[in-house]
C-alpha positions as CSV (number, residue, x, y, z in Angstrom):
1,M,-32.2,24.6,4.7
2,N,-29.4,23.0,3.2
3,T,-29.6,21.2,-0.6
4,E,-27.2,20.1,-1.2
5,I,-25.8,17.0,-2.5
6,H,-23.2,15.1,-1.8
7,F,-21.7,12.6,-3.6
8,E,-18.2,10.8,-3.3
9,T,-16.2,11.0,-5.7
10,L,-12.5,9.1,-6.9
11,D,-11.4,12.3,-7.7
12,P,-8.1,12.8,-6.1
13,E,-7.7,15.1,-3.2
14,N,-4.0,16.7,-4.5
15,W,-4.3,17.2,-8.1
16,D,-1.1,18.1,-8.5
17,E,0.5,15.4,-6.5
18,M,-1.2,13.4,-8.6
19,R,-0.4,14.8,-12.0
20,A,3.3,14.0,-10.6
21,L,2.6,10.5,-10.1
22,S,0.7,10.5,-13.9
23,H,4.2,11.5,-15.4
24,R,6.3,9.3,-13.3
25,M,3.8,6.4,-14.1
26,V,4.6,7.3,-18.1
27,D,8.3,8.0,-17.6
28,N,8.6,4.3,-16.3
29,A,6.6,2.8,-19.6
30,I,8.5,4.5,-21.6
31,T,12.3,3.2,-19.8
32,Y,10.9,-0.1,-19.7
33,I,10.2,-0.4,-23.6
34,E,13.3,1.7,-24.5
35,T,15.2,-1.3,-21.7
36,V,13.1,-3.5,-22.8
37,G,16.0,-5.7,-24.9
38,K,18.4,-5.2,-22.2
39,R,16.3,-7.9,-19.3
40,P,15.8,-11.6,-19.8
41,V,12.4,-12.7,-21.4
42,W,11.8,-14.7,-18.5
43,Q,12.2,-14.8,-14.6
44,P,10.6,-16.9,-12.4
45,V,8.1,-15.4,-9.5
46,P,10.6,-15.7,-5.8
47,D,8.5,-16.9,-3.8
48,D,7.9,-14.2,-2.1
49,V,6.5,-11.9,-4.0
50,A,3.6,-15.1,-4.8
51,T,2.8,-14.9,-1.6
52,R,1.9,-11.4,-1.2
53,F,-0.5,-12.2,-4.0
54,D,-2.1,-14.8,-1.7
55,S,-2.1,-12.6,1.2
56,P,-6.3,-10.2,1.8
57,V,-6.7,-7.7,-0.2
58,P,-6.0,-4.7,2.1
59,H,-9.6,-3.2,3.1
60,E,-7.8,0.9,4.1
61,H,-7.3,3.5,1.6
62,A,-2.9,3.9,0.7
63,G,-3.2,6.7,-1.6
64,A,-2.2,6.6,-5.0
65,D,1.8,6.9,-4.7
66,A,1.8,4.3,-2.0
67,V,-0.5,1.9,-4.4
68,Y,1.8,2.8,-7.4
69,N,4.8,2.2,-5.0
70,E,3.7,-1.1,-4.5
71,F,3.6,-2.7,-8.1
72,L,6.4,-1.2,-8.2
73,E,7.8,-3.6,-5.4
74,T,5.9,-6.5,-6.1
75,V,4.7,-7.2,-10.8
76,F,6.8,-4.2,-12.9
77,P,9.7,-6.1,-11.8
78,L,8.4,-9.2,-13.1
79,K,8.9,-8.6,-16.6
80,Y,5.7,-10.0,-17.8
81,I,4.8,-8.0,-19.8
82,A,5.4,-9.0,-23.5
83,V,6.4,-6.0,-25.6
84,F,8.2,-6.1,-29.0
85,R,9.6,-2.6,-29.9
86,K,9.9,-3.9,-33.5
87,R,5.7,-3.9,-33.7
88,L,4.9,-1.0,-31.0
89,N,3.0,0.0,-32.8
90,C,-0.6,-2.1,-31.2
91,L,0.0,-1.3,-28.1
92,G,-2.6,0.0,-27.5
93,W,-2.0,3.8,-26.1
94,A,0.5,3.4,-29.4
95,A,-2.0,3.8,-31.9
96,I,-3.8,6.1,-29.8
97,V,-0.6,8.4,-29.9
98,Y,-0.1,7.6,-33.5
99,G,-3.1,6.7,-35.2
100,R,-2.4,3.5,-36.3
101,C,-1.8,-0.3,-35.4
102,Q,0.0,-2.6,-38.5
């Protein structure tokens, strides 16, 4: 008699691939903060990107790498993430890393 219960998990199928993707995400975030002063403060959302946000949500699994690539193509270039390097310690992750938010 098989009494093993199977549960659905959110664990990645391949931890090494997830680790590599996570490192890539952190590198992109640090580069974003490093170069924030070299970009315009605001830019309009291109029509093709705005149209994508009006389309239906996908119902099929795409994988973490594909989802992140789509984020890089559609959301990340818009530069709406507020970053103030002089007050960097007030970003949530920085408060954890540096142990403060002033």
